[in-house]
C-alpha positions in Angstrom: 121.9 191.8 111.7 119.5 189.4 113.4 120.4 186.7 110.8 124.1 187.2 111.6 123.4 186.8 115.3 121.4 183.6 114.7 124.2 182.2 112.4 126.8 183.1 115.1 124.7 181.3 117.7 124.6 178.2 115.5 128.4 178.4 114.9 129.0 178.8 118.6 126.9 175.7 119.3 128.9 173.8 116.8 132.2 175.0 118.3 131.2 174.1 121.8 130.0 170.6 120.6 133.4 170.1 118.9 135.1 171.0 122.2 133.0 168.3 123.8 131.1 170.7 126.0 127.9 169.0 127.3 124.9 170.1 125.2 123.0 171.1 128.3 125.6 173.7 129.2 126.4 174.7 125.6 122.7 175.3 124.7 122.3 177.5 127.8 125.5 179.5 126.9 124.3 179.9 123.3 120.8 181.0 124.4 122.0 183.6 126.8 124.6 184.9 124.3 122.1 185.1 121.5 119.6 186.9 123.8 122.1 189.6 124.8 123.3 190.1 121.3 119.7 190.5 120.1 119.3 193.4 122.5 117.2 191.7 125.2 117.5 193.5 128.6 119.0 191.1 131.3 115.8 191.1 133.3 113.7 190.1 130.3 116.3 187.5 129.3 116.1 185.8 132.7 112.3 185.7 132.5 112.5 184.2 129.0 114.9 181.5 130.4 112.4 180.7 133.2 109.5 180.7 130.8 111.4 178.4 128.4 112.2 175.9 131.2 108.5 175.9 132.4 106.9 175.5 129.0 109.3 172.8 127.9 109.2 170.6 131.0 105.5 171.2 131.5 104.7 169.3 128.3 107.5 166.8 128.4 108.7 165.8 131.8 106.1 163.1 132.6 106.0 161.7 129.1 109.7 161.3 128.9 110.1 159.8 132.4 107.2 157.4 132.0 108.5 156.3 128.6 111.9 155.7 130.1 110.5 153.7 132.9 108.4 151.6 130.4 111.5 150.9 128.3 113.5 149.9 131.4 110.8 147.4 132.5 110.6 145.9 129.1 114.4 145.5 129.0 114.9 144.2 132.6 112.0 141.8 132.6 113.0 140.2 129.4 109.8 141.4 127.5 111.9 143.1 124.9 113.9 139.9 124.2 110.6 137.9 124.2 109.2 140.2 121.5 112.3 139.8 119.4 112.6 136.0 119.7 108.9 135.5 119.0 108.9 137.5 115.8 112.0 135.9 114.6 110.7 132.4 115.2 107.4 133.1 113.5 108.9 134.7 110.4 111.5 132.1 109.8 115.0 132.3 108.3 113.7 133.2 104.8 112.0 136.4 106.1 114.6 137.2 108.8 115.0 140.8 107.6 111.3 141.5 108.1 111.4 139.9 111.5 114.3 142.1 112.6 112.7 145.1 111.0 109.4 144.6 112.9 111.3 143.8 116.1 113.2 147.1 115.9 110.1 149.0 115.1 108.2 147.6 118.2 111.1 147.9 120.6 112.2 151.3 119.2 108.9 153.1 120.0 109.2 152.9 123.8 113.0 152.8 124.0 115.8 155.3 123.4 117.9 154.6 120.3 121.0 153.6 122.3 119.0 151.3 124.6 117.2 149.6 121.7 120.4 149.2 119.8 122.2 147.6 122.7 119.2 145.2 123.3 119.0 144.1 119.6 122.7 143.9 118.6 123.2 140.6 120.4 120.2 139.2 118.6 121.6 140.3 115.3 124.9 138.5 116.0 123.0 135.4 117.2 121.0 135.3 114.0 124.0 135.8 111.8 125.7 132.9 113.5 122.7 130.6 113.2 121.7 131.4 109.7 125.1 132.0 108.1 123.7 135.2 106.5 125.9 138.4 106.2 125.9 140.5 109.3 124.8 143.7 107.7 122.1 142.0 105.8 120.4 141.5 109.2 121.8 144.6 111.0 120.6 147.3 108.6 116.9 146.6 108.9 117.3 146.7 112.7 119.2 150.0 112.7 116.7 151.5 110.1 113.7 150.6 112.3 115.3 152.2 115.4 116.2 155.3 113.4 112.7 155.6 111.9 110.9 155.4 115.2 113.4 158.0 116.6 112.5 160.6 114.1 108.8 159.9 113.2 106.8 158.2 115.9 105.6 159.4 119.3 105.7 158.6 122.1 109.4 158.2 121.3 111.1 161.2 122.9 112.4 162.9 119.7 109.0 163.4 118.1 107.4 164.2 121.5 109.9 167.1 122.0 108.9 168.6 118.6 105.2 168.0 119.2 105.5 170.1 122.4 107.6 172.8 120.6 105.1 173.2 117.8 101.9 172.6 119.8 101.0 169.8 117.4 98.4 167.1 117.8 100.2 164.0 119.1 97.7 161.6 117.6 97.9 163.1 114.1 101.7 163.1 114.3 101.5 159.4 115.1 99.2 158.6 112.2 101.1 160.7 109.7 104.4 159.3 111.1 103.3 155.7 110.5 102.3 156.6 106.9 105.7 158.1 106.2 107.7 155.6 108.3 106.5 152.4 106.5 108.0 153.0 103.0 111.0 154.8 104.5 112.0 151.9 106.7 111.4 149.3 104.0 113.7 151.1 101.5 116.3 152.0 104.1 116.1 148.6 105.8 115.6 145.3 104.0 116.2 146.7 100.5 119.4 148.6 101.5 120.4 145.5 103.5 120.4 143.4 100.4 122.6 146.0 98.6 125.2 146.3 101.3 125.3 142.6 102.3 128.6 142.3 100.5 130.2 144.6 103.1 131.9 142.1 105.4 132.6 142.6 109.1 135.6 141.1 110.9 133.4 140.7 114.0 131.3 137.5 114.1 131.2 136.3 117.7 130.8 139.4 119.9 127.8 138.3 121.8 126.2 135.1 123.1 122.4 135.2 123.4 121.0 138.0 125.5 121.0 137.6 129.3 118.3 139.4 131.1 117.9 140.1 134.8 115.4 137.3 135.0 115.9 133.6 134.1 112.3 133.1 132.7 111.1 135.3 129.9 107.5 136.6 130.2 104.7 135.4 127.9 104.6 136.8 124.4 101.0 138.3 124.5 101.5 140.7 127.4 105.0 141.6 126.1 103.5 142.7 122.8 100.4 144.3 124.2 102.2 146.4 126.9 105.0 147.5 124.6 102.4 148.7 122.0 99.8 149.9 124.5 100.7 153.6 124.4 100.6 153.6 120.6 97.3 151.7 120.6 95.7 154.1 123.1 96.9 157.2 121.3 95.6 155.8 118.0 92.3 155.0 119.6 91.9 158.6 120.7 92.5 159.8 117.2 89.7 157.5 115.9 87.4 158.6 118.7 88.1 162.3 118.0 87.2 161.9 114.3 84.4 159.3 114.3 82.6 159.2 117.6 79.8 161.5 118.7 80.4 163.6 121.8 79.6 161.7 125.0 81.0 159.5 127.7 82.7 157.0 125.4 84.4 159.6 123.3 85.6 161.5 126.5 86.9 158.3 128.0 88.9 157.4 124.9 90.3 160.9 124.6 91.4 160.8 128.2 93.1 157.4 128.1 94.6 158.3 124.7 96.3 161.4 126.1 100.1 160.7 125.9 100.8 160.9 129.7 97.8 158.8 130.7 98.5 156.2 128.0 102.1 155.8 129.2 101.1 155.7 132.8 98.6 152.9 132.1 101.3 151.0 130.2 103.8 151.4 133.1 101.3 150.3 135.7 100.3 147.2 133.7 104.0 146.5 133.1 104.8 146.6 136.8 101.9 144.3 137.5 102.5 141.7 134.7 106.3 141.7 134.7 106.9 142.3 138.4 104.1 141.9 140.9 102.7 138.7 139.3 106.2 137.2 139.3 106.7 138.0 143.0 109.6 140.4 142.2 110.3 142.5 145.4 109.0 146.0 145.3 112.4 147.5 146.0 113.7 145.8 142.8 110.7 147.2 140.8 111.4 150.7 142.2 115.0 150.2 141.3 113.9 149.7 137.7 111.9 152.9 137.9 114.9 154.8 139.3 117.3 153.4 136.7 114.9 154.3 133.9 114.5 157.9 135.0 118.2 158.4 135.9 119.1 157.2 132.4 117.2 160.1 130.8 118.1 162.8 133.3 120.7 164.4 131.1 118.6 164.1 128.0 115.8 165.9 129.8 118.1 168.7 130.8 119.4 169.0 127.2 115.9 169.2 125.9 115.1 171.9 128.5 118.1 174.0 127.5 116.9 173.7 123.9 113.5 175.0 125.0 115.3 178.0 126.6 117.0 178.8 123.3 113.7 178.5 121.5 112.0 180.9 124.0 114.8 183.4 123.8 114.5 183.5 120.0 110.8 184.0 120.2 110.8 186.7 123.0 113.6 188.7 121.4 111.3 189.5 118.5 113.2 187.3 116.0 110.1 185.3 115.3 108.6 187.4 112.5 112.0 188.0 111.0 112.6 184.2 110.7 109.1 183.5 109.5 109.6 185.9 106.6 112.6 184.0 105.2 110.7 181.1 103.6 108.7 183.6 101.5 111.7 185.8 100.8 113.7 182.8 99.6 110.6 181.4 97.9 111.2 178.2 99.8 108.2 176.2 101.0 108.1 176.2 104.9 108.4 172.4 105.2 111.5 172.3 102.9 113.0 175.3 104.7 112.6 173.5 108.1 114.1 170.3 106.7 117.1 172.1 105.2 117.8 174.0 108.4 117.6 170.8 110.5 119.7 168.8 108.1 122.4 171.4 108.1 122.4 171.5 111.9 122.5 167.7 112.0 125.6 167.5 109.7 127.4 170.2 111.7 126.4 169.4 115.3 126.1 165.6 115.0 123.4 165.0 117.6 119.9 164.4 116.1 118.3 165.5 119.3 120.2 168.8 119.6 119.7 169.5 115.8 116.0 169.0 116.2 115.7 171.2 119.3 117.8 174.0 117.8 115.9 173.9 114.5 112.6 173.9 116.4 113.5 177.3 117.9 114.5 178.7 114.5 111.4 177.5 112.5 108.7 177.6 115.2 107.5 181.0 113.9 106.5 179.4 110.7 104.0 177.4 112.7 102.8 180.2 115.0 102.1 182.4 112.0 100.0 179.7 110.5 102.0 179.1 107.3 102.7 175.5 108.0 100.9 172.5 109.6 102.4 171.9 113.1 102.1 168.1 112.6 103.9 168.1 109.3 106.5 170.5 110.7 107.2 167.9 113.4 107.9 165.3 110.8 109.9 167.7 108.5 112.2 168.6 111.4 112.3 164.9 112.5 113.3 163.9 109.0 116.1 166.5 108.8 117.4 165.5 112.1 118.8 162.1 110.8 120.3 163.4 107.6 124.0 162.6 106.8 125.2 161.0 110.0 129.0 160.9 110.1 132.0 161.1 112.4 130.5 163.7 114.8 127.5 161.4 115.7 127.8 158.9 118.5 125.4 156.6 116.7 127.9 156.4 113.8 130.7 155.2 116.1 128.5 152.8 118.0 127.4 151.1 114.8 131.0 151.1 113.4 132.6 149.6 116.6 129.9 147.0 117.3 130.1 145.6 113.8 133.9 146.2 113.4 133.6 148.2 110.1 136.1 150.5 108.5 135.1 154.2 108.1 134.4 153.7 104.4 132.2 150.7 105.1 130.3 152.7 107.8 129.7 155.6 105.4 128.5 153.2 102.7 126.0 151.5 105.0 125.1 153.6 108.1 125.4 157.1 106.5 123.5 156.0 103.4 120.8 154.4 105.5 120.3 157.6 107.7 120.3 159.8 104.6 117.7 157.6 102.8 115.4 157.8 105.8 115.8 161.6 105.9 115.1 162.2 102.2 112.2 159.7 102.0 110.8 161.3 105.1 110.8 164.7 103.5 109.2 163.3 100.3 106.5 161.7 102.5 105.9 165.0 104.3 105.5 166.9 101.0 103.1 164.3 99.7 101.0 164.4 102.8 101.0 168.2 102.6 99.7 168.0 99.1 96.8 165.6 99.9 95.8 166.8 103.4 
């Protein structure tokens, strides 16, 4: 009976998504409906909702808001464009795919997918015009890099949500994610780009070079360092944790490498180097902050509603029941998590909602100790990008920007997303074997 209720909840979520109900509202409706059908008393259900909100926001609110602010500063100050143009100039036309790939990777870590896509698309068109190379030959590595950071690398919001849900170690997820992401993005980026370069786009002159809010771009060194600073500090904390003896130095590295502190340091430095030093008025800098946070307000609410659904499933006593499935079906927990997430992704469309929903379903596999929380983050992240098609906003954004037919979009975008997902799963299983 519990399985039927969970399946009904998933179907209800899919139905409400098709009816274009906002995921924040639909996830709350699904969570409350599932709780009542699972026999939770109304008073207990309300407490679970409150607990789900608190536990989700407690681990995420500052990280997501600071990440959004950092992304906005990089965008508005021109630092993101400086990173892109510097890499492209250094790599040269012959290695243009690798330049675009690395650019997408660097910009994709602090920025949301849509924001990174909008920033980089004009550069893709500019490069296609200047080099005469096929548009998708350049575009696919960019899109693959953004998708890979979206599902594998904290402090990007997607992996951070899953780290919080599974109580995983952020540093380990980052290290494991990089190990998995590198081969995945190479295959789904430059290699796939060479395969699909024969797909022609009718759009060749959509953008002129990017205009930023400022006329003069910042210097390359601070642009690179500040964009990558959160990742560097988190990685430093992982090294300190494993190789330094207890003491002041280790404690300091662990403190500045904590995700919230690392992002706060990056944001403060970004405000100084890209704002205060350039005599930008404080009210304009605070507008950047406000715009960054307002841009993720709905995403934060959707994530919170997903946390409520997860809490209801746990508090209703469904946890042990779900945890038993991987053994009953003789399916390894990491594969089980990937399959559940991939099915949700194909039916719901949103990678974020699919990941959040799956986290609630498979979390008991982590709490019962049958799966590594860090690898579970990456298994769910991999599944969340599987088989993107017409119910995914990213599918349509890619299609319309590059003026492709549905068939062309399936043969390039959908294949790229699916490759990243499958290669991610393979990477997770290999890490599980060796670690």
